[in-house]
C-alpha positions in Angstrom: 81.6 6.2 43.3 78.0 4.7 41.1 78.3 7.0 38.1 75.2 9.0 37.3 74.2 7.9 33.7 73.4 10.8 31.7 70.0 11.8 30.0 70.0 13.9 26.5 66.8 15.6 26.7 65.2 16.7 23.6 64.5 20.5 24.1 60.5 22.2 24.1 60.2 24.9 21.6 58.8 27.8 22.0 58.0 29.8 18.4 57.0 33.1 19.9 59.4 33.5 22.3 61.9 32.0 19.4 63.3 30.2 22.0 64.2 26.7 23.4 62.8 25.5 27.0 62.5 22.9 29.4 59.4 21.8 32.2 61.7 20.9 35.2 59.5 17.6 35.7 61.5 16.0 32.9 64.7 17.0 34.8 63.7 16.7 38.1 62.4 13.0 37.4 65.4 11.7 35.5 68.0 13.5 38.2 65.7 12.0 41.1 66.0 8.1 39.5 69.2 9.0 39.5 70.5 10.5 36.4 71.6 13.5 35.4 69.9 15.2 32.5 70.9 17.6 30.1 68.6 19.8 27.5 70.3 18.5 23.8 70.4 21.0 21.0 68.0 21.4 18.2 70.0 19.9 15.4 69.1 18.3 12.0 72.8 17.3 11.6 73.4 13.5 11.6 77.1 14.0 12.6 76.0 15.9 15.3 73.2 14.2 16.2 75.5 10.7 16.2 78.2 12.8 18.8 74.7 13.9 21.0 73.6 10.3 21.6 77.1 8.4 21.8 77.7 10.9 24.6 74.4 10.3 25.9 73.5 6.5 28.3 69.7 7.6 27.4 67.6 9.8 25.6 64.4 10.9 26.8 62.3 11.9 23.6 59.4 15.4 25.3 55.9 16.4 25.0 55.2 19.2 22.6 53.4 20.0 19.5 51.6 18.1 17.1 53.2 15.5 14.9 52.9 16.5 11.2 50.8 14.3 9.2 53.2 14.0 6.4 55.5 12.1 9.1 53.3 9.3 8.7 52.8 9.7 5.0 49.5 11.4 5.2 47.8 14.6 4.6 46.7 17.1 6.7 43.0 17.6 6.4 41.3 20.9 6.0 39.1 20.0 8.8 42.7 19.7 11.0 44.2 22.5 9.1 41.2 24.8 10.6 42.0 24.1 14.0 45.6 25.7 13.4 47.5 23.1 15.2 51.3 24.4 15.8 53.6 21.8 14.6 57.5 21.9 15.0 58.8 20.8 11.7 62.2 21.2 13.1 61.7 18.4 15.6 59.8 16.2 13.5 63.5 16.7 11.1 65.5 16.3 14.1 63.7 13.3 16.0 63.1 11.1 12.5 67.2 11.7 12.4 67.8 10.9 16.4 65.2 7.8 16.9 66.8 5.8 14.2 70.1 6.5 15.9 68.8 5.5 19.1 67.6 2.4 17.9 70.4 1.5 15.6 73.0 2.1 19.4 70.9 0.2 21.5 70.6 3.9 23.7 67.9 3.2 26.5 65.3 5.7 25.5 61.9 6.7 27.1 59.4 8.5 24.8 56.8 10.9 26.6 53.1 12.1 24.7 54.1 13.7 21.4 57.6 11.2 22.3 55.2 7.9 22.0 54.0 9.1 18.9 56.9 10.3 17.1 58.4 7.0 18.2 55.9 5.3 16.2 55.1 8.0 13.3 59.6 7.3 12.7 59.1 3.6 12.7 56.1 3.4 10.2 53.1 3.8 12.4 50.3 6.2 11.4 48.0 8.8 14.4 44.7 9.9 14.5 44.7 13.6 14.0 42.7 14.8 16.2 40.4 12.2 18.6 37.2 14.5 19.6 36.6 14.6 16.1 37.8 11.5 14.8 37.5 9.1 17.5 34.9 10.6 20.1 34.3 8.7 23.5 33.7 9.7 27.4 37.1 9.3 28.4 38.9 12.3 28.8 42.3 12.6 27.1 43.2 16.4 27.7 42.5 17.2 31.0 41.0 20.7 31.1 43.3 22.6 33.0 46.1 23.3 35.2 47.5 21.3 37.5 48.3 18.2 35.7 49.7 16.3 38.8 46.3 14.8 39.1 44.9 11.5 38.0 42.3 11.7 35.1 41.5 8.1 33.6 42.7 4.5 33.9 44.7 2.3 31.6 44.4 -1.2 31.1 48.3 -3.0 31.0 49.1 -5.6 28.5 50.4 -8.6 30.3 53.8 -10.0 29.8 54.5 -6.5 28.3 57.5 -4.8 30.2 55.4 -2.2 31.8 52.8 -4.6 33.1 56.0 -6.8 34.7 57.0 -3.5 36.3 53.6 -2.6 38.1 53.3 -6.1 38.7 56.5 -6.5 40.6 55.2 -3.2 42.7 51.8 -4.7 43.9 50.3 -2.5 41.5 48.2 -4.4 39.1 47.2 -4.2 36.0 45.1 -1.1 35.5 46.7 2.0 37.0 45.5 5.5 36.7 47.4 8.6 34.7 47.1 11.8 33.6 46.2 12.8 30.3 46.8 15.8 28.4 46.5 15.1 23.9 44.5 15.0 21.3 46.1 13.0 18.9 47.3 9.2 20.1 48.8 6.6 18.1 46.2 4.3 15.5 48.0 2.0 13.9 51.3 0.1 15.6 54.7 0.6 13.8 55.6 -3.3 13.2 58.8 -3.0 15.2 56.7 -1.8 18.1 53.9 -3.6 20.4 51.5 -1.8 22.7 52.1 -2.1 26.6 48.5 0.2 27.6 45.2 1.0 26.2 42.4 3.5 28.0 39.2 2.3 28.1 38.2 3.3 24.7 40.9 1.5 22.9 43.2 4.5 22.6 46.8 3.3 22.4 49.0 5.0 25.6 52.2 3.0 25.9 54.1 1.1 23.6 57.8 -0.5 23.4 60.3 -1.9 21.0 60.9 -5.6 22.1 64.5 -6.2 20.5 65.8 -2.8 22.2 67.2 -2.7 25.9 64.8 -0.2 26.3 62.6 1.9 24.6 59.3 2.5 26.0 57.0 5.5 25.0 54.1 6.6 27.3 50.7 8.8 26.0 50.4 10.5 29.9 52.7 12.4 31.8 54.7 11.1 34.4 57.2 14.1 34.2 53.8 15.9 35.9 52.9 12.9 38.0 56.1 11.8 39.9 56.5 13.9 43.0 52.9 12.6 43.7 53.0 9.4 42.2 55.1 6.4 42.4 54.3 4.6 39.3 55.7 7.7 37.7 58.2 7.8 39.8 58.6 4.1 38.8 59.0 4.9 35.0 61.4 7.2 35.3 63.4 4.7 37.5 63.4 1.7 35.5 64.6 4.2 32.2 67.4 5.4 34.2 68.7 2.1 35.2 68.7 0.7 32.1 70.7 3.4 31.0 73.0 2.8 33.6 73.6 -0.9 32.9 
């Protein structure tokens, strides 16, 4: 009997309800790809984080609130603060401990939206605080209304990167359509990471860590797309297969 890999999923936070919660798409995408998802507790205890990583075959770093500018050595501007962005210092601190442990143990990891941003920030990269004000373009990075299982814009895949190889092997080509729901984005890429995809305006849409067995981050949302988009299912499957191995 094939053992399904256990995938730890970083929780989402709802400050109004004082609760941890989860979007079903994260769990369903993993389950349909052959994994068993479990939502992790919110913790900043290094011993607990080490135990969680040791128990899990893979880690999914979810979307959510803005990554605080302090996470990448910057200070929030008055303009940014005037937007009243919701931050999550608890998640920032947890993931600042979790990501290095995942990398040190070579545990497969997939980051989605905030997940790719915090991966880059923790490893020393920087961020665009707010694309509409800092890097305006004609590309719609923030789809205005649900449903979010619609395709928004296209991205170009960097040849020779794992995501490009995955799509090429499936006959998808070097340019794919994605959905988009973000106002922050990776600016300067951390030294340990490399770009896998960019939008037409140059915004970085996917990263990976060449030194890891599987360490990917995508800016779009396969957790919304996977039911209608084979490419999103391929990303989940590549992640779960890496965790199985």
